[in-house]
DOKOL-649557 format. One line per 4 residues: for each residue x, y, z of C-alpha. Coordinates in nm, 2 decimals. Example, Ala and Ser with C-alpha at 12.3 -4.5 7.8 and 13.67 -1.06 7.14 Angstrom:
2
1.23:-0.45:0.78  1.37:-0.11:0.71
REM end
This chain:
464
14.91:0.14:-1.65  14.51:0.15:-1.73  14.41:-0.03:-2.04  14.29:0.08:-2.36
13.93:0.03:-2.33  13.79:0.12:-2.70  13.45:0.06:-2.68  13.25:-0.21:-2.95
13.20:-0.08:-3.28  12.82:-0.09:-3.24  12.81:0.16:-2.93  12.81:0.54:-2.98
13.07:0.71:-2.81  12.88:1.07:-2.86  12.55:1.20:-2.73  12.31:0.95:-2.72
11.98:0.97:-2.96  11.71:1.21:-2.86  11.37:0.98:-2.77  11.20:1.28:-2.81
11.22:1.25:-3.20  11.09:0.91:-3.16  10.84:0.98:-2.96  10.71:1.29:-3.11
10.76:1.06:-3.49  10.51:0.79:-3.26  10.26:1.07:-3.09  10.17:1.14:-3.47
10.15:0.87:-3.67  10.00:0.65:-3.34  9.74:0.79:-3.32  9.32:0.72:-3.26
9.14:0.60:-3.62  8.95:0.92:-3.52  9.23:1.16:-3.53  9.32:0.99:-3.86
9.03:1.03:-4.02  8.96:1.39:-3.90  9.31:1.45:-4.03  9.20:1.31:-4.36
8.99:1.57:-4.38  9.19:1.84:-4.43  9.40:1.66:-4.71  9.09:1.63:-4.90
8.98:1.96:-4.81  9.36:2.07:-4.89  9.26:1.85:-5.26  9.01:2.06:-5.31
9.13:2.40:-5.22  9.43:2.34:-5.46  9.22:2.22:-5.75  9.06:2.51:-5.76
9.32:2.75:-5.78  9.51:2.55:-6.04  9.12:2.56:-6.21  9.22:2.97:-6.19
9.56:2.95:-6.33  9.42:2.78:-6.64  9.15:3.02:-6.68  9.42:3.27:-6.64
9.64:3.09:-6.91  9.34:3.03:-7.14  9.16:3.35:-7.09  9.35:3.72:-7.18
9.16:3.90:-6.98  9.33:3.98:-6.66  9.03:4.11:-6.45  8.80:3.80:-6.43
9.14:3.63:-6.37  9.21:3.82:-6.05  8.89:3.77:-5.96  8.80:3.38:-5.99
9.14:3.37:-5.82  8.98:3.56:-5.45  8.68:3.35:-5.50  8.94:3.10:-5.37
8.98:3.30:-5.07  8.69:3.17:-4.92  8.75:2.78:-4.95  9.10:2.86:-4.90
9.02:3.00:-4.53  8.76:2.71:-4.47  9.06:2.47:-4.44  9.25:2.69:-4.30
8.95:2.68:-4.02  8.95:2.34:-4.03  9.31:2.23:-4.00  9.29:2.45:-3.68
9.05:2.32:-3.53  9.18:1.95:-3.61  9.47:2.04:-3.48  9.33:2.18:-3.15
9.17:1.87:-3.11  9.46:1.66:-3.14  9.52:1.45:-2.80  9.83:1.32:-2.90
9.98:1.66:-2.92  9.84:1.81:-2.57  10.12:1.96:-2.29  10.12:1.59:-2.03
10.32:1.61:-1.75  10.67:1.43:-1.80  10.70:1.51:-2.14  10.93:1.80:-2.10
11.22:1.57:-2.00  11.27:1.39:-2.29  11.24:1.77:-2.50  10.88:1.74:-2.56
10.76:2.05:-2.41  10.48:2.29:-2.53  10.72:2.47:-2.80  10.81:2.11:-2.92
10.46:1.99:-2.92  10.33:2.30:-3.13  10.59:2.26:-3.42  10.45:1.90:-3.40
10.13:1.99:-3.47  10.19:2.23:-3.67  10.45:1.98:-3.90  10.16:1.71:-3.92
9.95:2.00:-4.04  10.17:2.11:-4.32  10.21:1.70:-4.44  9.85:1.67:-4.46
9.83:2.00:-4.67  10.11:1.92:-4.84  9.91:1.51:-4.96  9.59:1.71:-5.09
9.81:1.98:-5.26  10.00:1.66:-5.47  9.67:1.51:-5.49  9.54:1.80:-5.65
9.80:1.88:-5.86  9.80:1.47:-5.99  9.42:1.50:-6.06  9.41:1.82:-6.24
9.65:1.70:-6.48  9.52:1.39:-6.55  9.19:1.60:-6.67  9.40:1.76:-6.83
9.56:1.52:-7.06  9.95:1.54:-6.96  9.96:1.23:-6.82  9.73:1.04:-7.02
9.69:1.19:-7.33  9.32:1.22:-7.29  9.13:1.53:-7.20  8.79:1.67:-7.07
8.62:1.82:-7.35  8.32:2.07:-7.34  8.30:2.32:-7.09  8.61:2.18:-6.92
8.86:2.31:-7.16  8.81:2.70:-7.00  8.95:2.63:-6.67  9.21:2.36:-6.79
9.41:2.54:-7.09  9.50:2.19:-7.21  9.67:2.31:-7.52  9.90:2.54:-7.31
10.22:2.40:-7.09  10.13:2.42:-6.76  10.43:2.65:-6.63  10.49:2.45:-6.31
10.63:2.75:-6.09  10.31:2.90:-6.11  10.10:2.61:-6.03  10.38:2.53:-5.70
10.36:2.82:-5.58  9.97:2.84:-5.59  9.96:2.48:-5.38  10.18:2.62:-5.18
9.95:2.85:-5.01  9.75:2.60:-4.87  10.02:2.41:-4.66  10.21:2.73:-4.57
9.90:2.92:-4.44  9.72:2.61:-4.24  10.08:2.55:-4.02  10.11:2.88:-3.99
9.78:2.95:-3.83  9.84:2.61:-3.61  10.18:2.78:-3.48  9.98:3.07:-3.41
9.70:2.96:-3.22  9.92:2.70:-3.01  10.19:2.90:-2.92  10.28:2.87:-2.60
10.12:3.17:-2.44  10.25:3.37:-2.13  10.03:3.49:-1.80  10.01:3.86:-1.91
10.15:4.08:-1.59  9.89:4.31:-1.47  9.56:4.14:-1.65  9.38:4.17:-1.34
9.34:4.08:-0.97  9.18:3.78:-0.84  8.83:3.80:-0.72  8.82:3.74:-0.40
8.61:3.46:-0.22  8.52:3.56:0.12  8.54:3.33:0.38  8.44:3.34:0.77
8.25:3.67:0.90  8.48:4.04:0.82  8.74:3.79:0.60  8.86:3.84:0.24
9.15:3.69:0.07  9.27:3.69:-0.30  9.29:3.33:-0.34  9.01:3.06:-0.30
9.09:2.86:0.05  8.86:2.78:0.32  8.94:2.84:0.68  8.90:2.72:0.97
8.73:2.86:1.27  8.93:3.05:1.48  9.24:3.06:1.24  9.24:3.44:1.21
9.34:3.46:1.57  9.70:3.27:1.48  9.99:3.40:1.53  10.08:3.53:1.22
9.78:3.44:1.03  9.66:3.72:0.91  9.94:3.83:0.77  9.97:3.64:0.43
10.16:3.42:0.26  10.48:3.76:0.21  10.51:3.79:0.58  10.54:3.39:0.68
10.82:3.38:0.43  11.00:3.68:0.63  11.00:3.51:0.96  11.36:3.42:1.13
11.46:3.06:1.19  11.40:3.13:1.60  11.00:3.15:1.52  11.01:2.81:1.36
11.13:2.63:1.74  10.82:2.82:1.88  10.58:2.68:1.72  10.72:2.33:1.77
10.70:2.35:2.08  10.33:2.45:2.09  10.30:2.14:1.91  10.31:2.15:1.52
10.56:2.21:1.30  10.71:2.54:1.07  10.43:2.58:0.84  10.18:2.38:0.95
10.01:2.75:1.09  10.00:2.85:0.70  9.86:2.52:0.55  9.56:2.50:0.86
9.31:2.70:0.67  9.34:2.52:0.39  9.20:2.21:0.65  8.82:2.20:0.76
8.74:2.08:1.08  8.75:1.75:1.09  9.11:1.76:0.87  9.01:1.64:0.58
9.08:1.94:0.27  8.88:2.20:0.24  8.71:2.13:-0.17  8.63:2.45:-0.37
8.43:2.45:-0.64  8.55:2.54:-1.00  8.41:2.89:-1.05  8.08:2.91:-1.33
8.14:3.17:-1.59  7.92:3.42:-1.56  8.06:3.70:-1.78  7.92:3.66:-2.16
8.11:3.73:-2.47  8.26:4.03:-2.56  8.17:3.97:-2.89  7.80:4.01:-2.95
7.76:4.37:-2.93  7.99:4.43:-3.22  7.80:4.16:-3.38  7.49:4.27:-3.41
7.61:4.62:-3.53  7.80:4.46:-3.80  7.47:4.28:-3.90  7.28:4.59:-3.87
7.53:4.77:-4.06  7.55:4.47:-4.39  7.16:4.48:-4.39  7.18:4.86:-4.42
7.40:4.79:-4.68  7.24:4.57:-4.92  6.87:4.76:-4.87  7.13:5.10:-4.99
7.17:4.82:-5.27  6.92:4.73:-5.39  6.77:5.12:-5.41  7.01:5.26:-5.62
6.97:4.97:-5.88  7.32:4.80:-5.81  7.19:4.52:-5.63  7.52:4.32:-5.90
7.80:4.56:-5.81  8.06:4.53:-5.55  7.83:4.71:-5.24  7.56:4.43:-5.26
7.87:4.18:-5.19  8.04:4.41:-4.95  7.70:4.41:-4.73  7.68:4.02:-4.80
8.01:4.00:-4.65  7.93:4.21:-4.35  7.61:4.07:-4.29  7.80:3.68:-4.25
8.05:3.83:-4.08  7.82:3.95:-3.78  7.65:3.64:-3.77  7.95:3.50:-3.72
8.04:3.73:-3.43  7.74:3.68:-3.28  7.76:3.32:-3.21  7.97:3.25:-2.94
7.74:3.51:-2.75  7.42:3.31:-2.84  7.57:3.03:-2.73  7.64:3.18:-2.40
7.30:3.32:-2.37  7.06:2.97:-2.46  7.33:2.86:-2.14  7.09:3.09:-1.92
6.79:3.07:-2.06  6.82:2.69:-2.01  6.86:2.76:-1.66  6.61:3.03:-1.62
6.22:2.96:-1.41  6.32:2.72:-1.14  6.56:2.49:-1.35  6.63:2.10:-1.26
6.90:1.89:-1.30  6.91:1.83:-1.62  6.85:2.19:-1.70  7.15:2.27:-1.51
7.41:2.06:-1.65  7.33:2.15:-2.03  7.26:2.50:-1.90  7.65:2.56:-1.78
7.83:2.37:-2.03  7.67:2.59:-2.30  7.80:2.88:-2.10  8.14:2.70:-2.01
8.19:2.62:-2.40  7.96:2.91:-2.58  8.36:3.05:-2.75  8.40:2.71:-2.85
8.13:2.58:-2.94  7.94:2.92:-3.04  8.24:3.00:-3.30  8.25:2.73:-3.57
7.82:2.70:-3.52  7.85:3.08:-3.60  8.03:3.03:-3.92  7.78:2.74:-4.01
7.52:2.98:-4.02  7.66:3.26:-4.21  7.81:3.01:-4.46  7.44:2.87:-4.49
7.25:3.26:-4.51  7.50:3.32:-4.74  7.42:3.01:-4.98  7.06:3.05:-4.95
7.16:3.40:-5.05  7.35:3.34:-5.38  7.09:3.08:-5.46  6.83:3.31:-5.43
6.98:3.55:-5.69  7.11:3.29:-5.90  6.97:3.28:-6.29  6.90:2.92:-6.34
7.03:2.96:-6.69  7.34:3.10:-6.65  7.63:2.90:-6.78  7.88:3.02:-6.48
7.74:2.83:-6.26  8.00:2.49:-6.35  8.11:2.22:-6.14  8.40:2.44:-6.03
8.12:2.70:-5.82  7.95:2.35:-5.71  8.23:2.21:-5.59  8.38:2.58:-5.38
8.03:2.56:-5.23  8.04:2.24:-5.12  8.42:2.26:-5.01  8.32:2.57:-4.76
8.01:2.41:-4.61  8.15:2.05:-4.55  8.47:2.25:-4.39  8.24:2.41:-4.15
8.08:2.14:-4.08  8.29:1.92:-4.07  8.46:2.19:-3.80  8.14:2.23:-3.59
8.19:1.89:-3.57  8.53:1.87:-3.49  8.49:2.14:-3.18  8.17:1.94:-3.01
8.46:1.65:-3.00  8.68:1.88:-2.86  8.48:2.01:-2.62  8.37:1.66:-2.49
8.75:1.56:-2.44  8.79:1.90:-2.25  8.50:1.77:-2.03  8.62:1.43:-2.03
8.69:1.41:-1.66  8.36:1.62:-1.51  8.17:1.30:-1.68  8.39:1.06:-1.55
8.34:1.21:-1.19  7.99:1.25:-1.31  7.94:0.86:-1.36  8.13:0.82:-1.03
7.82:1.00:-0.81  7.61:0.77:-0.97  7.45:0.98:-1.26  7.32:0.70:-1.49
7.41:0.76:-1.89  7.05:0.85:-1.97  7.06:1.16:-1.81  7.42:1.27:-1.97
7.24:1.17:-2.34  6.98:1.40:-2.23  7.17:1.69:-2.13  7.39:1.67:-2.49
7.03:1.60:-2.72  6.85:1.92:-2.52  7.20:2.07:-2.58  7.20:2.03:-2.90
6.80:2.08:-2.94  6.84:2.39:-2.79  7.10:2.56:-2.99  6.93:2.46:-3.28
6.56:2.63:-3.20  6.75:2.92:-3.15  6.99:2.94:-3.41  6.78:2.81:-3.71
6.53:3.09:-3.71  6.75:3.34:-3.68  7.01:3.15:-3.98  6.63:3.14:-4.21
6.52:3.54:-4.11  6.89:3.70:-4.21  6.90:3.46:-4.52  6.58:3.59:-4.57
6.68:3.97:-4.54  6.93:3.98:-4.71  6.78:3.78:-5.01  6.46:4.03:-5.06
6.63:4.38:-5.08  6.86:4.24:-5.39  6.60:4.00:-5.54  6.41:4.38:-5.53
REM end
C-alpha cells in the first residue's frame, strides 16, 4: 500500500507561477535611466495636456457661452495629439519591450510585449493626469483654500463645484489615446500575401533566381539544381543513396550553391534602399493647396475666419508629409558627384532612415512654421494670449522636439550592429561622429530655409 505523500505546506500543488509576469515587470521597471527619463517626459506632457483640458472645463463652468467653451476645448486637440505622438515614439524606442529570441518560451511573445508597452504608456500618462488634477485643485483653492486671483479666475471657476465625472472623463483621454495608439503601432504584423515578388538576383551568366544566393561555378550542371527547392522536395528516397555514392550526402547539392569556391559561405550585401517614400508628391500638393487657400482668404478679407485656419492646417500637414521624401533626397544629394567614404556613409544612413527620421522632422518644421505664422499675426495688446496659450505652445513644441530626438535614438539603436561592425573593421570613432554631424548639417541646411520660406509665405497673405 502506497504511503500518503502529502506535499509540504509551502509547496504549491497546482500550476506553477508564470515567470513571464515577473520578467515583464522587471523589463518595465528595470529599464535604463535614459528610458525612465523619456517615460517621465511622457508623464510631464500628459500632465500639461490634462491641465489644459481641466482649464477648458473650468472655462465652460464659468461662462455660459457654449460655443467659446467648445472652441477652447477644440484647441486642446493639438497638445493631445503631440502627447500621443511622443508616447508612441518613446514606446518604439524602448529596447526592453522588443521581441527577442527566447522570450516566447516564457510567455513573452510579440502580443504580450505589445501589451506591456501599452500598459507602461498608460501608467505614465495616468501619473501625469493625476499630477494635473492635483495642480488644478491646488490653484483652485480646493486643497488649501487659497486660489489664484486676476485673470486665472476665468478658467479656474474657483467659486463653483468641480464635476468629478467630467474631470475624470477629460483626464482619461490622454491615457486611453496614448495606450491605444501604442497598441496599434506595435501590434504584430503578419506578412501580406501577394504583396509582391522578390527582386531577381543575378548570379552566373544566363541564370537568375528569386533568392539572393550566390552559386559556385558549375552548380547548374548538378542533377536537380535547376529545378529549385520544390523539385528537391519531391525526390524519392532512392535518389539519396545515389548522391551519397558520389561522395556527397543527401541535400548537399541543394546547399552547395550557397558556398563559394573556397568552401566559405557566400556573403550577400544587404539591399540599399533606392525607392523614395511615396508621400513627397502628396505633401507638395497639400502644401500648395494650403498656400492657395491662405492667399484666397487674404483677397476676400476673411483672414480671421475658419478658412484661414484651414489653409494654415493644410500647410502644416503638407510640411509633415514631405519630411520623409526630403530626407531621402538629402541622402541622395550627399552621395552625388564622386562621394568619398564619409559622404557615402552619411547618405546611405539618411536613405535608410528616411521615414523614421523624416516624419518627426517634418512635424517639427510644421510646428515651427505654424508658430511663426501665429506669432506674426497676433496682436501684442490682445489679452487673450494668457499663460494657457504659452503653455500649449510650449507643450506642442517640446513634444515634437522630444519626438525627433527619440527617433534619432531609435535610429542609433537600429544601426548599433552596423556601427559595431565598422568599429571592428577599424573605422575610427571620429569618422562616425563626422558622418553624424554631416547628416545633421545637411538636414538643417535643407529643412531650415524651407521652414522659413513656408512660414513667410503663410504669414504674408494673412497679414496683408
